C-alpha positions in Angstrom: -62.5 31.6 70.0 -60.5 29.1 72.1 -61.8 28.9 75.7 -60.0 26.1 77.5 -61.3 27.5 80.8 -64.9 26.5 79.8 -66.2 24.0 82.3 -67.9 21.0 80.6 -69.2 17.7 82.0 -68.3 14.4 80.5 -72.0 13.9 79.7 -72.1 17.2 77.7 -69.1 16.1 75.7 -70.5 12.6 75.1 -74.0 14.0 74.1 -72.4 16.4 71.6 -70.4 13.6 70.1 -73.5 11.4 69.7 -75.2 14.2 67.7 -72.5 13.8 65.0 -73.3 10.1 64.3 -74.3 9.8 60.6 -72.5 13.0 59.5 -70.6 12.2 56.2 -66.9 11.3 56.3 -64.6 13.8 54.6 -60.8 13.7 54.8 -59.6 16.9 56.4 -63.3 17.6 57.2 -64.1 20.1 60.0 -67.6 21.0 59.0 -70.7 19.0 59.9 -72.4 19.8 56.6 -69.5 19.0 54.3 -68.2 16.1 56.5 -65.7 15.2 59.2 -62.6 13.0 59.6 -61.6 11.6 63.0 -60.0 14.9 64.1 -63.0 16.7 62.8 -65.2 14.7 65.1 -63.3 16.2 68.0 -63.4 19.7 66.6 -67.2 19.5 65.9 -67.9 18.0 69.3 -66.3 20.8 71.2 -67.7 23.4 68.8 -71.1 22.0 69.8 -70.0 22.5 73.4 -69.2 26.2 72.7 -65.5 26.1 72.3 -62.9 25.9 69.5 -60.0 23.5 69.7 -56.4 24.6 68.7 -55.1 22.7 65.8 -51.4 22.3 65.0 -52.0 20.2 61.8 -52.4 22.2 58.7 -55.8 21.4 57.2 -54.0 19.8 54.2 -52.1 17.1 56.2 -51.5 14.0 54.3 -53.7 10.9 54.5 -51.7 9.5 57.4 -50.5 12.4 59.6 -47.5 11.8 61.8 -48.3 10.6 65.3 -46.2 13.4 66.7 -48.5 16.0 65.2 -51.6 14.3 66.6 -50.0 14.1 70.0 -49.1 17.7 69.9 -52.7 18.7 69.0 -54.0 16.6 71.8 -51.6 18.1 74.3 -52.6 21.6 73.2 -56.2 21.0 74.1 -56.5 18.1 76.6 -55.0 16.6 79.6 -53.4 13.2 79.2 -54.8 10.5 81.5 -51.8 8.4 82.6 -52.6 4.7 82.1 -50.8 1.5 81.5 -52.1 -1.1 78.9 -53.3 -3.3 81.8 -55.1 -0.4 83.6 -57.0 1.5 81.0 -60.0 3.3 82.6 -62.4 5.2 80.4 -65.0 7.8 81.3 -67.7 9.1 79.0 -66.4 12.0 76.9 -62.8 10.8 77.0 -60.7 11.3 73.9 -59.3 7.9 72.8 -56.1 7.8 70.7 -55.8 4.6 68.7 -53.1 2.8 66.8 -54.4 0.3 64.2 -52.6 -3.0 64.1 -51.7 -2.4 60.5 -50.0 0.9 61.3 -46.7 1.7 62.9 -48.0 4.9 64.5 -51.1 6.0 66.4 -53.1 8.1 64.0 -56.8 7.7 64.9 -59.1 9.5 67.4 -62.5 8.9 68.8 -64.7 9.9 71.7 -65.8 7.4 74.4 -69.5 6.9 75.0 -71.0 4.8 77.8 -73.3 2.5 76.1 -76.9 1.7 77.1 -76.0 -1.2 79.4 -74.0 1.3 81.5 -71.0 -1.0 81.7 -69.4 -1.1 78.3 -68.1 1.7 76.0 -68.8 2.7 72.4 -66.7 5.1 70.4 -67.9 7.9 68.1 -65.4 8.2 65.2 -65.0 8.7 61.5 -62.8 6.2 59.8 -63.3 5.5 56.1 -63.9 7.4 52.9 -67.4 7.0 51.5 -68.8 6.3 55.0 -70.2 8.4 57.9 -69.4 9.2 61.5 -70.3 6.0 63.4 -71.0 4.8 66.9 -69.1 1.5 67.3 -68.6 -0.8 70.3 -65.1 -0.1 71.7 -64.5 -3.9 71.7 -65.0 -3.8 67.9 -62.4 -1.1 67.4 -60.0 -2.9 69.7 -60.3 -6.0 67.5 -58.0 -4.2 65.1 -56.4 -1.5 67.2 -54.8 -0.7 70.5 -55.3 2.3 72.7 -52.3 4.6 72.5 -53.6 7.2 74.9 -56.6 8.7 76.7 -57.2 12.4 77.1 -59.8 14.5 78.9 -61.0 18.1 78.7 -58.9 20.0 81.2 -61.8 21.7 83.0 -64.3 18.9 83.7 -67.2 19.8 85.9 -68.9 17.1 88.0 
């Protein structure tokens, strides 16, 4: 059931995402037991928060789905946070849309987590075959990617 009226805190979203670290990677994966891909991390995170996300992409999308499909799925579920490259502001639980430097389109997703120092961000994401969902410093991701967009759950509770 899709319930985009459900109120969630940023901390609830971040905590749910952290619980997925070390789940196996599986392309097209939407199940924590069988494995997750980057979109599956979002689906499983919000499932843990008690809601199902809408997905536009057919589950058999190709290895590199078109950016337009990812943006459409994001807009169906989240509010876009308007930013400029010079003024990117993250909050815990934010959905981060990445474009890897090697790609012409933004095709990767992760969830921002405030790290233990309380000042820097990590990202929970699933990236490569034969790996697992990982928690990686955002600075490490940004060494080979740029942020194409930031999104938030539409009904955040303080």
